[in-house]
C-alpha positions in Angstrom: 73.2 207.3 196.9 75.0 204.0 196.3 76.9 205.7 193.7 78.3 208.3 195.9 78.9 205.7 198.5 81.0 204.1 195.8 82.8 207.1 194.6 83.4 208.2 198.3 85.0 204.8 199.3 87.2 204.4 196.1 88.4 208.4 197.1 89.1 207.1 200.7 91.1 204.3 199.3 93.1 206.4 196.7 93.9 208.8 199.9 94.8 205.7 202.1 97.2 204.4 199.2 98.5 207.3 198.4 99.4 208.0 202.4 100.9 204.7 202.1 103.2 205.5 199.5 104.6 208.5 200.9 102.5 211.4 198.8 99.2 213.2 199.0 97.6 211.9 195.4 97.3 215.2 194.2 97.7 215.5 190.5 100.6 213.5 188.7 103.7 213.9 187.1 104.2 216.1 184.3 104.7 215.1 180.8 108.1 215.8 179.0 106.1 218.1 176.6 104.2 220.1 179.6 107.7 220.6 180.8 108.8 221.9 177.9 105.8 224.2 176.8 106.8 225.8 180.0 110.5 225.6 180.2 110.4 228.7 177.9 113.0 231.0 180.0 115.9 233.1 178.5 119.1 233.6 180.8 121.6 236.1 180.1 123.8 233.9 177.9 121.7 233.0 175.6 120.3 229.6 177.3 116.8 229.1 175.8 116.5 231.4 172.9 114.4 229.9 170.4 115.7 230.2 166.6 114.2 232.9 164.7 115.2 236.6 163.8 113.5 239.7 163.3 113.8 243.7 162.1 113.2 246.9 163.4 110.9 247.6 160.5 109.1 244.5 161.2 108.9 244.8 164.8 107.2 248.4 164.6 104.6 247.6 162.7 103.9 244.9 164.9 103.9 246.7 168.3 101.6 248.8 166.7 99.1 246.8 166.0 100.1 244.7 169.4 101.8 246.8 171.9 101.1 250.3 171.1 97.6 250.7 173.2 99.1 250.7 176.1 102.9 251.6 175.4 102.2 254.3 172.9 103.5 253.6 169.6 107.2 255.2 170.4 107.2 253.2 173.5 106.4 256.3 175.6 103.9 254.6 177.8 99.8 255.5 177.8 98.2 256.9 180.9 99.3 254.5 183.4 100.8 252.2 181.5 104.9 251.3 182.1 107.1 253.7 179.8 109.5 251.4 177.6 111.7 253.9 176.1 113.8 257.4 177.5 115.4 257.8 180.5 118.6 258.5 180.0 120.8 259.3 182.4 117.6 259.8 185.0 119.2 257.0 187.4 120.7 260.0 189.8 117.7 262.1 189.6 114.8 262.3 192.4 112.6 260.8 189.9 114.2 258.4 187.6 112.4 257.0 184.8 113.3 253.0 184.4 113.1 252.3 181.1 114.5 249.1 179.2 117.3 251.8 177.5 118.0 253.3 181.6 117.4 250.9 183.7 117.3 247.0 182.7 120.6 244.8 183.1 120.1 242.4 180.1 118.1 242.1 176.7 117.4 238.2 177.9 115.1 240.2 180.3 112.9 242.3 177.4 113.1 238.9 175.5 111.9 236.7 178.4 109.0 239.1 179.3 107.5 239.6 176.6 107.3 236.0 175.3 106.1 234.8 178.0 103.5 237.7 179.4 102.6 239.6 176.3 100.3 241.1 174.6 98.2 242.0 178.0 95.7 239.5 177.6 96.8 237.0 175.0 100.2 236.2 176.5 102.4 233.8 174.7 100.4 234.3 171.3 103.7 235.8 169.4 106.1 233.5 167.2 109.6 233.5 168.1 110.5 235.7 164.6 108.1 238.3 166.5 109.5 238.9 169.4 113.0 239.2 168.0 111.2 242.1 165.7 109.7 243.7 169.0 112.7 243.0 170.8 114.8 244.6 168.0 112.3 247.7 167.8 112.6 248.4 171.9 116.2 248.7 171.2 115.9 251.4 168.4 113.3 252.7 170.4 115.8 253.6 173.4 118.7 254.7 170.4 120.5 251.4 170.8 120.7 250.4 167.6 120.4 251.4 164.0 116.7 251.4 162.1 118.4 248.8 160.1 119.1 246.2 162.8 118.1 242.9 162.7 118.1 240.7 166.2 118.4 237.1 166.0 119.7 233.8 167.8 123.3 234.4 166.3 123.8 237.9 167.4 121.2 238.4 170.5 124.3 237.9 172.9 126.2 240.4 171.2 123.7 243.6 172.6 124.6 245.1 175.7 122.3 247.5 177.6 123.9 250.7 179.2 122.9 249.8 182.9 124.1 246.1 182.7 127.0 247.1 185.2 124.6 249.0 187.6 123.6 245.7 188.7 125.4 243.2 191.4 125.0 240.3 193.6 122.6 240.4 196.7 125.1 240.9 199.7 122.9 241.0 202.4 123.5 237.9 203.9 126.9 239.1 204.7 126.7 243.1 205.1 127.5 243.9 208.6 124.8 246.7 207.7 121.8 243.8 207.8 123.6 241.9 210.9 123.2 244.5 213.3 119.6 244.9 212.7 117.9 244.0 215.7 114.3 242.2 214.9 111.2 243.4 217.3 110.0 240.2 218.8 108.7 241.6 222.0 107.8 244.9 223.3 107.3 246.3 219.7 106.1 249.7 219.3 102.5 250.1 219.6 101.9 251.9 216.9 103.5 253.0 212.8 104.0 256.3 212.2 103.6 257.4 208.2 106.9 259.8 208.0 107.2 260.2 204.3 104.5 260.1 201.1 105.0 259.8 197.4 105.8 262.7 195.3 102.7 261.9 193.2 99.8 261.4 194.6 97.9 261.2 191.8 98.4 257.4 190.9 94.7 256.5 190.3 94.1 256.5 186.6 90.1 257.0 187.7 91.1 259.8 189.8 93.0 261.6 187.6 90.7 261.6 185.0 87.5 262.8 187.5 90.0 265.6 188.8 90.7 266.1 185.0 86.8 266.4 183.9 86.3 268.6 187.3 89.2 271.4 185.7 87.9 271.6 182.7 84.3 271.6 183.5 86.0 274.9 185.4 87.5 276.3 183.1 84.3 276.1 180.8 82.4 278.0 183.8 85.2 280.4 184.3 85.4 281.2 180.5 81.5 281.7 180.8 81.5 283.9 183.6 84.3 285.9 181.7 82.2 286.1 178.8 79.3 287.2 180.6 80.9 290.0 182.3 83.0 291.4 179.6 81.4 291.8 176.2 83.4 290.8 173.2 85.1 293.5 171.7 84.1 294.4 167.6 86.4 293.4 164.9 87.6 296.1 162.6 87.5 295.6 159.1 91.3 294.6 157.6 92.6 297.6 156.4 96.1 295.6 154.8 94.9 293.1 152.0 94.8 289.4 153.0 97.1 287.3 151.6 96.6 284.4 149.6 97.2 280.9 151.4 98.4 278.5 149.2 95.5 275.9 148.8 96.1 272.3 150.8 95.9 268.9 149.4 93.0 267.5 151.4 93.3 264.2 150.8 97.0 264.6 152.0 95.8 266.1 155.2 93.4 263.7 155.9 95.8 260.7 155.8 98.3 263.1 158.1 95.6 263.4 160.7 96.0 259.4 160.6 99.3 259.7 161.2 99.1 262.3 163.9 97.6 259.8 165.9 101.2 258.6 166.7 101.5 262.2 168.1 98.8 262.6 170.1 100.6 261.4 173.3 102.3 264.3 173.4 101.1 266.9 171.4 97.8 268.6 170.6 96.6 271.1 167.8 93.2 273.0 167.2 91.5 275.9 169.2 91.8 274.2 172.5 95.2 272.7 172.1 97.2 272.8 175.2 101.1 272.1 176.1 101.6 268.3 177.3 104.2 266.1 177.1 105.2 268.5 174.0 104.2 271.8 172.9 101.3 272.6 171.0 101.8 272.4 167.3 99.5 275.0 166.0 101.4 277.5 163.4 104.7 275.6 163.8 105.5 275.6 159.6 107.5 278.4 159.4 107.6 278.9 162.4 110.9 279.8 164.8 112.4 276.8 166.8 111.0 276.7 170.5 108.9 279.8 170.6 105.7 278.2 172.6 104.5 280.3 175.3 104.8 277.9 178.4 106.4 275.3 177.5 109.5 274.2 178.8 111.8 273.1 176.1 115.4 271.4 176.2 119.0 273.2 176.3 119.0 271.1 172.8 115.7 272.9 171.2 116.7 276.4 173.3 120.2 276.2 170.9 117.9 275.5 168.0 116.1 278.7 168.7 119.5 280.8 169.3 120.9 279.3 166.0 117.3 280.7 164.2 116.2 277.5 163.0 113.1 277.4 161.3 110.7 275.0 160.9 110.8 274.8 157.4 109.6 272.0 155.4 112.6 270.6 154.6 113.7 271.2 158.7 110.5 269.3 159.7 111.2 266.4 157.6 114.4 265.8 158.5 113.5 266.0 162.2 110.4 263.3 161.6 112.2 260.7 159.9 115.2 260.8 163.1 114.4 263.1 165.6 117.8 262.3 167.8 119.9 262.5 164.7 118.4 266.1 164.1 118.5 267.5 167.6 120.8 265.8 169.6 119.2 266.2 173.2 116.2 266.6 172.5 113.4 265.0 175.3 111.5 263.6 172.4 111.4 259.4 172.7 109.7 258.6 169.5 111.7 256.9 167.0 110.8 258.8 164.0 109.2 258.0 160.8 110.5 256.3 158.1 108.2 256.7 155.5 108.6 259.4 153.4 104.9 259.6 152.5 103.9 259.5 155.9 106.4 262.6 157.0 104.9 264.6 153.5 101.4 263.9 155.0 101.7 264.9 158.8 103.8 268.1 157.7 100.5 268.9 155.4 98.1 268.5 158.3 100.4 270.6 160.2 100.4 273.4 157.7 96.2 273.3 157.8 96.6 274.0 161.6 99.2 276.7 160.6 97.1 279.0 158.5 
């Protein structure tokens, strides 16, 4: 009890002293080292940038390990996590896609945010060279630099994002539109009515997942009902000789299945495959471009169809290496597979699903 009263008296004395000194005695002055640790903001003119450098290739590897779980291997976004690439020429549409390449004004915003707040749950765990590398990869994913690009403190300010001129200083204090507005201080409206709603209502991931599971269950039930109602037709024996399919390199197929994980966000293969962001890839080997039923292709892909392009091994390899170079105007947002072995493996994997 005496100890408690002693502490209480000490606290009262400190508060009294603080009040006399004109402060509230909360905390203490930050040390120079503490100020420096928080003073990490980077400005558009390059002020605040740390020394360092990083390449697109390095950034792709780091992004795959630290960022892809939320943002996708190609910065296309996973589930409801932000999309970081694509969206070119969409800002004037009803559904703009606001990404680093289409909307953000300054590269310093990218660097500062990654450096300050990413990865999610491990903020400020990246070294400067890693942040430079990730930023370089994000530029590449948005078709703003080539795959051999290296970003550094020295060349940082030479990079300009496409929408920099789309931003301007906030002039609302001087704008007559805002000055004429009358603020309601009394006799205001008794109720507020909702006059418009968001176009996309399934914005809660849990609800979306539940709806998808319900739809899948309903589809299975309908399929079972149809199966019971209509007996499956008996297959007739083949009258023509079946062609012998070239044997597969199973080891390469296994590796290709791992590489295909980078494609799963948009494409599916197998018996239950459905069109998603991209078309089903069953049977794509030696298939004519843009022929999957039910998928809405870009104008660029439709043109390839009109030109009679076939997805041979050679064409697929060139496309997978750099899609946006092979098909100018494609909707695909991923940057491509640089390693020849990865492209060879995924083609073999797709060949298995083309037999």
